[in-house]
C-alpha positions as a Markdown table, in Angstrom:
| # | Residue | x | y | z |
|---|---|---|---|---|
| 1 | Unk | 73.0 | 58.6 | -19.0 |
| 2 | Unk | 70.4 | 58.0 | -21.3 |
| 3 | Unk | 67.9 | 57.2 | -19.1 |
| 4 | Unk | 68.7 | 60.6 | -17.5 |
| 5 | Unk | 68.2 | 62.7 | -20.5 |
| 6 | Unk | 64.9 | 60.5 | -21.1 |
| 7 | Unk | 63.8 | 61.7 | -18.3 |
| 8 | Unk | 65.1 | 65.5 | -18.3 |
| 9 | Unk | 63.1 | 65.6 | -22.1 |
| 10 | Unk | 60.0 | 64.6 | -20.5 |
| 11 | Unk | 60.0 | 67.4 | -17.8 |
| 12 | Unk | 61.0 | 70.2 | -20.4 |
| 13 | Unk | 58.2 | 69.3 | -22.8 |
| 14 | Unk | 55.3 | 69.6 | -19.8 |
| 15 | Unk | 56.8 | 72.4 | -18.3 |
| 16 | Unk | 56.2 | 74.0 | -22.1 |
| 17 | Unk | 52.2 | 73.0 | -21.5 |
| 18 | Unk | 52.7 | 74.5 | -18.0 |
| 19 | Unk | 51.6 | 71.2 | -16.6 |
| 20 | Unk | 55.1 | 69.5 | -15.4 |
| 21 | Unk | 54.8 | 65.7 | -14.5 |
| 22 | Unk | 57.6 | 63.1 | -14.6 |
| 23 | Unk | 56.3 | 60.2 | -17.4 |
| 24 | Unk | 57.8 | 56.8 | -17.1 |
| 25 | Unk | 57.4 | 54.9 | -20.1 |
| 26 | Unk | 60.5 | 53.0 | -19.7 |
| 27 | Unk | 62.0 | 51.0 | -16.7 |
| 28 | Unk | 62.8 | 53.0 | -14.0 |
| 29 | Unk | 65.6 | 52.0 | -11.4 |
| 30 | Unk | 66.3 | 53.4 | -8.1 |
| 31 | Unk | 69.7 | 51.4 | -6.9 |
| 32 | Unk | 71.1 | 50.6 | -3.7 |
| 33 | Unk | 72.0 | 54.2 | -1.9 |
| 34 | Unk | 70.0 | 56.0 | -4.9 |
| 35 | Unk | 67.7 | 59.0 | -4.1 |
| 36 | Unk | 65.3 | 60.1 | -6.3 |
| 37 | Unk | 63.1 | 63.0 | -5.6 |
| 38 | Unk | 59.8 | 64.4 | -6.7 |
| 39 | Unk | 59.1 | 67.9 | -6.6 |
| 40 | Unk | 56.2 | 67.3 | -9.8 |
| 41 | Unk | 53.7 | 64.8 | -10.5 |
| 42 | Unk | 54.4 | 61.6 | -11.6 |
| 43 | Unk | 52.3 | 59.8 | -14.4 |
| 44 | Unk | 53.6 | 55.6 | -14.3 |
| 45 | Unk | 53.1 | 54.4 | -17.4 |
| 46 | Unk | 55.7 | 51.0 | -16.8 |
| 47 | Unk | 57.4 | 49.0 | -14.8 |
| 48 | Unk | 58.7 | 51.5 | -11.9 |
| 49 | Unk | 59.2 | 48.0 | -8.7 |
| 50 | Unk | 62.6 | 47.1 | -8.7 |
| 51 | Unk | 64.1 | 50.2 | -6.8 |
| 52 | Unk | 66.1 | 49.5 | -3.6 |
| 53 | Unk | 66.6 | 53.1 | -2.8 |
| 54 | Unk | 64.6 | 56.2 | -1.6 |
| 55 | Unk | 62.2 | 57.9 | -3.2 |
| 56 | Unk | 60.8 | 61.3 | -1.8 |
| 57 | Unk | 57.7 | 63.4 | -2.4 |
| 58 | Unk | 58.8 | 66.9 | -1.4 |
| 59 | Unk | 57.4 | 70.5 | -2.1 |
| 60 | Unk | 54.6 | 72.9 | -1.2 |
| 61 | Unk | 51.9 | 72.3 | -4.0 |
| 62 | Unk | 49.6 | 69.1 | -4.1 |
| 63 | Unk | 51.3 | 66.1 | -6.2 |
| 64 | Unk | 49.7 | 63.9 | -8.2 |
| 65 | Unk | 51.1 | 60.3 | -8.9 |
| 66 | Unk | 48.8 | 58.9 | -11.9 |
| 67 | Unk | 49.3 | 56.2 | -14.9 |
| 68 | Unk | 48.1 | 52.1 | -16.0 |
| 69 | Unk | 51.0 | 50.1 | -13.4 |
| 70 | Unk | 51.6 | 50.9 | -9.7 |
| 71 | Unk | 54.8 | 51.9 | -9.1 |
| 72 | Unk | 56.4 | 50.2 | -5.9 |
| 73 | Unk | 59.7 | 51.4 | -3.7 |
| 74 | Unk | 61.7 | 50.4 | -1.5 |
| 75 | Unk | 61.8 | 53.5 | 1.0 |
| 76 | Unk | 59.5 | 56.5 | 0.6 |
| 77 | Unk | 58.9 | 59.8 | 2.3 |
| 78 | Unk | 57.0 | 62.3 | 2.1 |
| 79 | Unk | 58.2 | 66.5 | 3.2 |
| 80 | Unk | 55.0 | 67.6 | 1.5 |
| 81 | Unk | 52.1 | 69.7 | 3.7 |
| 82 | Unk | 49.6 | 69.6 | 1.0 |
| 83 | Unk | 50.2 | 66.0 | 0.1 |
| 84 | Unk | 50.7 | 63.6 | -2.5 |
| 85 | Unk | 47.2 | 62.5 | -4.5 |
| 86 | Unk | 47.3 | 59.4 | -5.4 |
| 87 | Unk | 45.4 | 58.4 | -8.6 |
| 88 | Unk | 46.9 | 55.4 | -9.0 |
| 89 | Unk | 47.9 | 53.0 | -5.9 |
| 90 | Unk | 51.5 | 53.0 | -4.5 |
| 91 | Unk | 53.4 | 50.3 | -2.9 |
| 92 | Unk | 56.2 | 50.5 | -0.7 |
| 93 | Unk | 58.5 | 47.4 | 0.4 |
| 94 | Unk | 60.4 | 49.0 | 3.3 |
| 95 | Unk | 60.1 | 52.2 | 5.1 |
| 96 | Unk | 57.0 | 54.1 | 4.4 |
| 97 | Unk | 58.4 | 57.5 | 6.5 |
| 98 | Unk | 55.5 | 60.3 | 6.9 |
| 99 | Unk | 57.8 | 63.5 | 7.6 |
| 100 | Unk | 54.4 | 65.9 | 6.7 |
| 101 | Unk | 51.7 | 65.8 | 4.6 |
| 102 | Unk | 48.9 | 63.0 | 3.6 |
| 103 | Unk | 49.1 | 60.5 | 0.9 |
| 104 | Unk | 45.3 | 61.0 | -0.2 |
| 105 | Unk | 43.1 | 58.2 | -2.4 |
| 106 | Unk | 39.8 | 58.9 | -3.3 |
| 107 | Unk | 37.6 | 57.2 | -0.6 |
| 108 | Unk | 34.9 | 56.9 | -3.5 |
| 109 | Unk | 37.6 | 54.5 | -5.4 |
| 110 | Unk | 38.7 | 51.2 | -3.3 |
| 111 | Unk | 41.0 | 50.2 | -5.6 |
| 112 | Unk | 43.2 | 53.5 | -5.2 |
| 113 | Unk | 45.7 | 52.5 | -2.0 |
| 114 | Unk | 48.4 | 53.0 | -0.3 |
| 115 | Unk | 49.9 | 49.3 | 0.1 |
| 116 | Unk | 52.5 | 48.1 | 2.8 |
| 117 | Unk | 54.3 | 44.8 | 1.6 |
| 118 | Unk | 54.9 | 41.8 | 3.6 |
| 119 | Unk | 58.2 | 43.4 | 5.6 |
| 120 | Unk | 57.0 | 46.9 | 4.7 |
| 121 | Unk | 56.7 | 49.3 | 7.9 |
| 122 | Unk | 56.3 | 52.8 | 8.7 |
| 123 | Unk | 57.6 | 55.5 | 10.9 |
| 124 | Unk | 56.7 | 59.5 | 11.6 |
| 125 | Unk | 53.3 | 59.0 | 11.5 |
| 126 | Unk | 50.7 | 62.3 | 13.0 |
| 127 | Unk | 47.9 | 64.3 | 12.6 |
| 128 | Unk | 49.7 | 65.8 | 10.1 |
| 129 | Unk | 51.1 | 62.9 | 7.8 |
| 130 | Unk | 49.4 | 59.8 | 7.2 |
| 131 | Unk | 47.2 | 58.0 | 4.5 |
| 132 | Unk | 43.6 | 60.1 | 3.8 |
| 133 | Unk | 41.9 | 57.4 | 2.0 |
| 134 | Unk | 42.6 | 53.4 | 1.4 |
| 135 | Unk | 46.2 | 51.7 | 3.0 |
| 136 | Unk | 46.3 | 48.5 | 2.3 |
| 137 | Unk | 48.4 | 45.2 | 3.5 |
| 138 | Unk | 50.0 | 42.2 | 1.8 |
| 139 | Unk | 50.8 | 38.8 | 3.2 |
| 140 | Unk | 50.7 | 40.3 | 6.8 |
| 141 | Unk | 49.3 | 39.2 | 10.1 |
| 142 | Unk | 49.3 | 42.1 | 12.1 |
| 143 | Unk | 49.2 | 45.4 | 11.3 |
| 144 | Unk | 48.2 | 49.2 | 12.4 |
| 145 | Unk | 46.7 | 51.2 | 9.5 |
| 146 | Unk | 48.1 | 54.7 | 9.4 |
| 147 | Unk | 44.6 | 55.9 | 8.7 |
| 148 | Unk | 42.3 | 59.3 | 9.0 |
| 149 | Unk | 40.9 | 62.2 | 7.2 |
| 150 | Unk | 42.3 | 65.5 | 6.4 |
| 151 | Unk | 42.4 | 66.5 | 9.9 |
| 152 | Unk | 43.2 | 63.5 | 12.4 |
| 153 | Unk | 45.1 | 60.2 | 12.3 |
| 154 | Unk | 42.8 | 57.7 | 13.3 |
| 155 | Unk | 44.7 | 54.2 | 13.1 |
| 156 | Unk | 42.7 | 50.8 | 13.3 |
| 157 | Unk | 45.0 | 47.9 | 14.7 |
| 158 | Unk | 44.1 | 44.5 | 12.5 |
| 159 | Unk | 45.4 | 41.4 | 14.5 |
| 160 | Unk | 44.3 | 38.2 | 12.5 |
| 161 | Unk | 44.3 | 34.3 | 13.4 |
| 162 | Unk | 46.3 | 33.5 | 10.2 |
| 163 | Unk | 48.4 | 36.0 | 7.5 |
| 164 | Unk | 46.2 | 38.3 | 5.2 |
| 165 | Unk | 47.1 | 37.7 | 1.3 |
| 166 | Unk | 45.6 | 41.4 | 1.0 |
| 167 | Unk | 43.5 | 43.9 | 3.2 |
| 168 | Unk | 42.7 | 47.6 | 3.4 |
| 169 | Unk | 41.3 | 50.2 | 5.3 |
| 170 | Unk | 39.8 | 53.9 | 5.5 |
| 171 | Unk | 38.5 | 56.0 | 8.2 |
| 172 | Unk | 35.6 | 58.5 | 7.4 |
| 173 | Unk | 34.7 | 61.3 | 9.7 |
| 174 | Unk | 30.7 | 60.7 | 8.7 |
| 175 | Unk | 27.7 | 59.9 | 9.9 |
| 176 | Unk | 27.0 | 56.5 | 8.6 |
| 177 | Unk | 23.3 | 56.9 | 7.9 |
| 178 | Unk | 24.8 | 59.3 | 5.0 |
| 179 | Unk | 27.7 | 58.3 | 3.9 |
| 180 | Unk | 29.6 | 59.8 | 0.2 |
| 181 | Unk | 31.3 | 57.2 | -0.9 |
| 182 | Unk | 28.8 | 54.2 | -0.5 |
| 183 | Unk | 25.4 | 54.0 | -2.5 |
| 184 | Unk | 23.7 | 52.9 | 0.6 |
| 185 | Unk | 23.0 | 54.3 | 3.7 |
| 186 | Unk | 23.8 | 52.7 | 6.8 |
| 187 | Unk | 20.5 | 53.0 | 9.1 |
| 188 | Unk | 22.0 | 53.2 | 12.8 |
| 189 | Unk | 18.3 | 52.2 | 13.9 |
| 190 | Unk | 18.8 | 49.2 | 12.1 |
| 191 | Unk | 20.3 | 46.8 | 15.0 |
| 192 | Unk | 19.9 | 43.9 | 17.3 |
| 193 | Unk | 18.6 | 43.9 | 21.1 |
| 194 | Unk | 21.9 | 44.3 | 22.6 |
| 195 | Unk | 22.9 | 47.7 | 21.0 |
| 196 | Unk | 22.1 | 50.6 | 22.2 |
| 197 | Unk | 23.5 | 53.8 | 20.9 |
| 198 | Unk | 25.8 | 54.0 | 17.5 |
| 199 | Unk | 28.1 | 56.9 | 17.2 |
| 200 | Unk | 27.0 | 58.9 | 14.1 |
| 201 | Unk | 30.4 | 60.9 | 13.7 |
| 202 | Unk | 32.6 | 58.4 | 12.0 |
| 203 | Unk | 33.3 | 54.9 | 10.8 |
| 204 | Unk | 36.1 | 52.7 | 9.4 |
| 205 | Unk | 36.1 | 50.6 | 6.1 |
| 206 | Unk | 37.8 | 47.5 | 6.3 |
| 207 | Unk | 38.3 | 44.6 | 4.1 |
| 208 | Unk | 39.7 | 41.3 | 4.9 |
| 209 | Unk | 38.8 | 37.6 | 4.5 |
| 210 | Unk | 41.0 | 36.5 | 7.6 |
| 211 | Unk | 39.1 | 36.1 | 11.2 |
| 212 | Unk | 40.9 | 38.9 | 12.9 |
| 213 | Unk | 40.2 | 41.3 | 15.8 |
| 214 | Unk | 40.4 | 45.2 | 15.8 |
| 215 | Unk | 41.1 | 47.8 | 17.9 |
| 216 | Unk | 39.5 | 51.2 | 17.5 |
| 217 | Unk | 40.4 | 54.5 | 19.6 |
| 218 | Unk | 39.0 | 57.1 | 20.2 |
| 219 | Unk | 39.4 | 60.7 | 21.2 |
| 220 | Unk | 37.3 | 64.3 | 22.6 |
| 221 | Unk | 36.4 | 64.8 | 18.3 |
| 222 | Unk | 34.5 | 61.0 | 18.5 |
| 223 | Unk | 32.5 | 62.4 | 21.5 |
| 224 | Unk | 31.4 | 59.2 | 22.7 |
| 225 | Unk | 29.4 | 61.1 | 25.8 |
| 226 | Unk | 26.9 | 61.6 | 23.4 |
| 227 | Unk | 26.4 | 57.6 | 22.7 |
| 228 | Unk | 27.5 | 56.3 | 26.8 |
| 229 | Unk | 27.6 | 57.5 | 30.1 |
| 230 | Unk | 30.1 | 54.4 | 30.8 |
| 231 | Unk | 33.4 | 53.3 | 28.8 |
| 232 | Unk | 32.5 | 50.0 | 30.1 |
| 233 | Unk | 29.4 | 50.3 | 27.6 |
| 234 | Unk | 31.1 | 51.2 | 24.7 |
| 235 | Unk | 32.0 | 47.9 | 22.0 |
| 236 | Unk | 32.9 | 47.6 | 18.3 |
| 237 | Unk | 30.0 | 47.0 | 16.2 |
| 238 | Unk | 29.6 | 46.2 | 12.2 |
| 239 | Unk | 27.0 | 46.9 | 9.4 |
| 240 | Unk | 26.9 | 42.8 | 8.6 |
| 241 | Unk | 26.1 | 42.6 | 4.8 |
| 242 | Unk | 23.6 | 40.2 | 4.8 |
| 243 | Unk | 21.6 | 40.8 | 7.6 |
| 244 | Unk | 21.9 | 44.4 | 6.7 |
| 245 | Unk | 21.6 | 45.2 | 9.8 |
| 246 | Unk | 24.3 | 46.7 | 12.8 |
| 247 | Unk | 25.6 | 43.2 | 14.8 |
| 248 | Unk | 27.6 | 43.6 | 18.2 |
| 249 | Unk | 31.2 | 42.7 | 17.3 |
| 250 | Unk | 32.0 | 42.4 | 21.3 |
| 251 | Unk | 34.6 | 44.3 | 24.0 |
| 252 | Unk | 37.2 | 42.0 | 24.7 |
| 253 | Unk | 39.5 | 44.9 | 25.6 |
| 254 | Unk | 38.5 | 48.1 | 27.0 |
| 255 | Unk | 41.0 | 51.3 | 28.2 |
| 256 | Unk | 41.1 | 54.8 | 29.3 |
| 257 | Unk | 38.0 | 56.8 | 29.5 |
| 258 | Unk | 35.1 | 58.5 | 27.6 |
| 259 | Unk | 37.4 | 61.3 | 26.1 |
| 260 | Unk | 40.7 | 59.2 | 25.3 |
| 261 | Unk | 40.7 | 55.2 | 25.1 |
| 262 | Unk | 40.4 | 52.1 | 22.8 |
| 263 | Unk | 38.2 | 48.6 | 22.6 |
| 264 | Unk | 39.2 | 45.9 | 21.1 |
| 265 | Unk | 36.8 | 43.5 | 19.5 |
| 266 | Unk | 35.9 | 39.6 | 19.6 |
| 267 | Unk | 37.2 | 37.7 | 16.1 |
| 268 | Unk | 35.0 | 38.4 | 13.1 |
| 269 | Unk | 35.6 | 38.2 | 9.6 |
| 270 | Unk | 35.8 | 41.9 | 8.2 |
| 271 | Unk | 34.5 | 41.2 | 4.1 |
| 272 | Unk | 31.5 | 40.3 | 5.8 |
| 273 | Unk | 30.8 | 43.9 | 7.3 |
| 274 | Unk | 30.5 | 47.4 | 4.8 |
| 275 | Unk | 31.8 | 49.3 | 8.0 |
| 276 | Unk | 32.7 | 49.3 | 11.6 |
| 277 | Unk | 32.5 | 52.1 | 14.2 |
| 278 | Unk | 31.7 | 52.4 | 18.3 |
| 279 | Unk | 28.5 | 51.3 | 19.9 |
| 280 | Unk | 27.2 | 50.9 | 23.4 |
| 281 | Unk | 26.0 | 47.5 | 24.7 |
| 282 | Unk | 23.3 | 47.0 | 27.3 |
| 283 | Unk | 25.3 | 45.5 | 30.3 |
| 284 | Unk | 28.7 | 46.5 | 30.6 |
| 285 | Unk | 32.0 | 44.5 | 31.4 |
| 286 | Unk | 32.8 | 44.8 | 35.0 |
| 287 | Unk | 36.3 | 46.3 | 35.7 |
| 288 | Unk | 37.3 | 48.2 | 38.3 |
| 289 | Unk | 39.5 | 51.3 | 38.7 |
| 290 | Unk | 42.9 | 51.6 | 40.2 |
| 291 | Unk | 44.6 | 54.6 | 40.4 |
| 292 | Unk | 46.8 | 56.3 | 37.1 |
| 293 | Unk | 50.4 | 55.7 | 37.6 |
| 294 | Unk | 53.4 | 58.3 | 36.7 |
| 295 | Unk | 57.0 | 56.5 | 35.5 |
| 296 | Unk | 60.2 | 58.2 | 34.5 |
| 297 | Unk | 62.3 | 55.8 | 33.6 |
| 298 | Unk | 65.4 | 58.1 | 34.2 |
| 299 | Unk | 67.6 | 56.2 | 36.7 |
| 300 | Unk | 67.3 | 58.1 | 39.8 |
| 301 | Unk | 65.5 | 55.6 | 41.7 |
| 302 | Unk | 62.2 | 57.3 | 41.9 |
| 303 | Unk | 59.4 | 55.9 | 39.5 |
| 304 | Unk | 61.8 | 54.3 | 37.3 |
| 305 | Unk | 59.4 | 51.0 | 37.3 |
| 306 | Unk | 56.1 | 50.7 | 37.2 |
| 307 | Unk | 55.1 | 49.6 | 41.2 |
| 308 | Unk | 51.7 | 48.0 | 41.5 |
| 309 | Unk | 51.9 | 46.8 | 45.1 |
| 310 | Unk | 48.0 | 45.7 | 44.5 |
| 311 | Unk | 49.6 | 42.9 | 42.8 |
| 312 | Unk | 52.1 | 41.5 | 45.3 |
| 313 | Unk | 50.1 | 42.3 | 48.1 |
| 314 | Unk | 46.7 | 40.7 | 47.0 |
| 315 | Unk | 47.0 | 38.9 | 44.0 |
| 316 | Unk | 50.6 | 37.0 | 43.4 |
| 317 | Unk | 48.2 | 35.4 | 40.7 |
| 318 | Unk | 47.9 | 38.2 | 37.7 |
| 319 | Unk | 48.6 | 39.7 | 34.4 |
| 320 | Unk | 49.4 | 42.9 | 33.4 |
| 321 | Unk | 48.8 | 44.1 | 29.2 |
| 322 | Unk | 49.4 | 47.5 | 28.5 |
| 323 | Unk | 48.6 | 49.6 | 25.7 |
| 324 | Unk | 49.6 | 52.8 | 23.5 |
| 325 | Unk | 46.7 | 54.9 | 22.9 |
| 326 | Unk | 45.9 | 53.6 | 19.7 |
| 327 | Unk | 45.2 | 50.4 | 21.3 |
| 328 | Unk | 48.6 | 49.0 | 20.2 |
| 329 | Unk | 49.5 | 46.5 | 23.3 |
| 330 | Unk | 53.2 | 47.0 | 23.7 |
| 331 | Unk | 53.6 | 44.7 | 27.4 |
| 332 | Unk | 52.6 | 41.4 | 28.5 |
| 333 | Unk | 53.5 | 40.0 | 31.9 |
| 334 | Unk | 51.7 | 36.8 | 33.3 |
| 335 | Unk | 52.5 | 37.4 | 37.6 |
| 336 | Unk | 53.5 | 40.7 | 37.4 |
| 337 | Unk | 56.4 | 41.8 | 39.9 |
| 338 | Unk | 57.2 | 45.2 | 38.9 |
| 339 | Unk | 58.8 | 44.6 | 35.5 |
| 340 | Unk | 57.7 | 47.3 | 33.6 |
| 341 | Unk | 60.3 | 50.6 | 33.1 |
| 342 | Unk | 59.2 | 51.8 | 29.8 |
| 343 | Unk | 60.4 | 49.2 | 27.5 |
| 344 | Unk | 58.2 | 47.0 | 25.3 |
| 345 | Unk | 58.3 | 43.4 | 25.2 |
| 346 | Unk | 56.2 | 43.1 | 22.5 |
| 347 | Unk | 57.3 | 41.5 | 19.3 |
| 348 | Unk | 54.5 | 43.2 | 17.1 |
| 349 | Unk | 54.6 | 46.3 | 15.7 |
| 350 | Unk | 56.6 | 48.2 | 18.2 |
| 351 | Unk | 59.5 | 49.7 | 16.1 |
| 352 | Unk | 62.9 | 50.6 | 17.7 |
| 353 | Unk | 61.9 | 48.6 | 21.3 |
| 354 | Unk | 65.4 | 48.8 | 22.3 |
| 355 | Unk | 65.1 | 52.5 | 22.6 |
| 356 | Unk | 62.1 | 52.4 | 25.0 |
| 357 | Unk | 58.3 | 53.3 | 24.2 |
| 358 | Unk | 58.2 | 56.7 | 23.5 |
| 359 | Unk | 56.9 | 59.3 | 26.3 |
| 360 | Unk | 52.9 | 60.2 | 26.3 |
| 361 | Unk | 49.9 | 58.6 | 27.7 |
| 362 | Unk | 49.3 | 54.3 | 27.9 |
| 363 | Unk | 46.3 | 52.5 | 29.7 |
| 364 | Unk | 47.0 | 49.7 | 31.4 |
| 365 | Unk | 44.6 | 46.4 | 32.4 |
| 366 | Unk | 44.6 | 44.1 | 35.2 |
| 367 | Unk | 43.6 | 40.7 | 35.9 |
| 368 | Unk | 44.1 | 39.7 | 39.8 |
| 369 | Unk | 43.1 | 35.8 | 39.0 |
| 370 | Unk | 42.7 | 35.3 | 42.8 |
| 371 | Unk | 40.6 | 37.8 | 43.6 |
| 372 | Unk | 38.6 | 37.2 | 40.2 |
| 373 | Unk | 38.8 | 40.7 | 39.9 |
| 374 | Unk | 40.1 | 43.1 | 36.3 |
| 375 | Unk | 41.3 | 46.7 | 36.9 |
| 376 | Unk | 42.0 | 49.8 | 34.1 |
| 377 | Unk | 43.9 | 52.5 | 34.4 |
| 378 | Unk | 46.1 | 55.5 | 32.9 |
| 379 | Unk | 49.8 | 55.3 | 32.8 |
| 380 | Unk | 51.8 | 58.3 | 31.7 |
| 381 | Unk | 55.2 | 57.8 | 30.6 |
| 382 | Unk | 58.0 | 60.8 | 31.0 |
| 383 | Unk | 61.4 | 60.5 | 30.0 |
């Protein structure tokens, strides 16, 4: 009871000064099944990290989290269209539920971020609800950073060869030749000979010390036709810190077309690069195109599974990989014989696999080992 009175006192004092805030200088704790809803700013100047309930950020005016200590929540959610501004970091140990509104951190202050601990995950990420700024991970090997700008979700998928003690990422819808949050420019004319063009519309900042691959996805706002005339020319490029120029980071997997697709890099160490983005290569990977497929797994016996007759007829020795629109792999099978029914078989970032994958566009990549051929195309999942 004393803690409740203490909190109320400081809320009232704040309101008399026309600036409400919950000021924590003691030791607040959210107990099991407990819920704490923030409709005002949080000034956190003491421990706030032994929580097992829900902390939510609500309302219609921008809220601010500040103070000397990073709050650590078990579950957290945001239902605030004007967002939550992080002046100090915030961590979650279980679920971050993005309903509406962004967690916003200043992109020129790289020590302020939204952090996901080892067992943490997120749900509901979308164009109108994400991390606009730096998102971080602690003790994770594979992670999809739910980052973007004020308008769009633009995730980056990190797949590392071992566990990252810490890594972080932010997305910038800016020209790397004139970045707002960096003291230097990343001249897109300074590049190795194997690189053709480099995007001047967007880039990601990724920090991490473990050898990793990244998957970047694009959409129409990325305007890839401005730099590429063939999707197979697209690759990941990065500004190398020591070479002071752009290097190619590879394209081990490509899916989609120039309006919507993804590309996966070869392994590299993120800390060796300031930023990464899309580029083109002189010699594209040779990948052919099969049909686009419609999958409607509703039990009516029509299109309930993905049937690719060419694999059975022409190349029993094959492999099939399926990715979502952000490049997250959701299915993988060697010697495929029509098993995919809209359910993921990957033990990675797919949440609630037993419920089936959500409706939408997916990409497939096929290798026909008997014919030494590779194919790609679209898959439309409609429930």
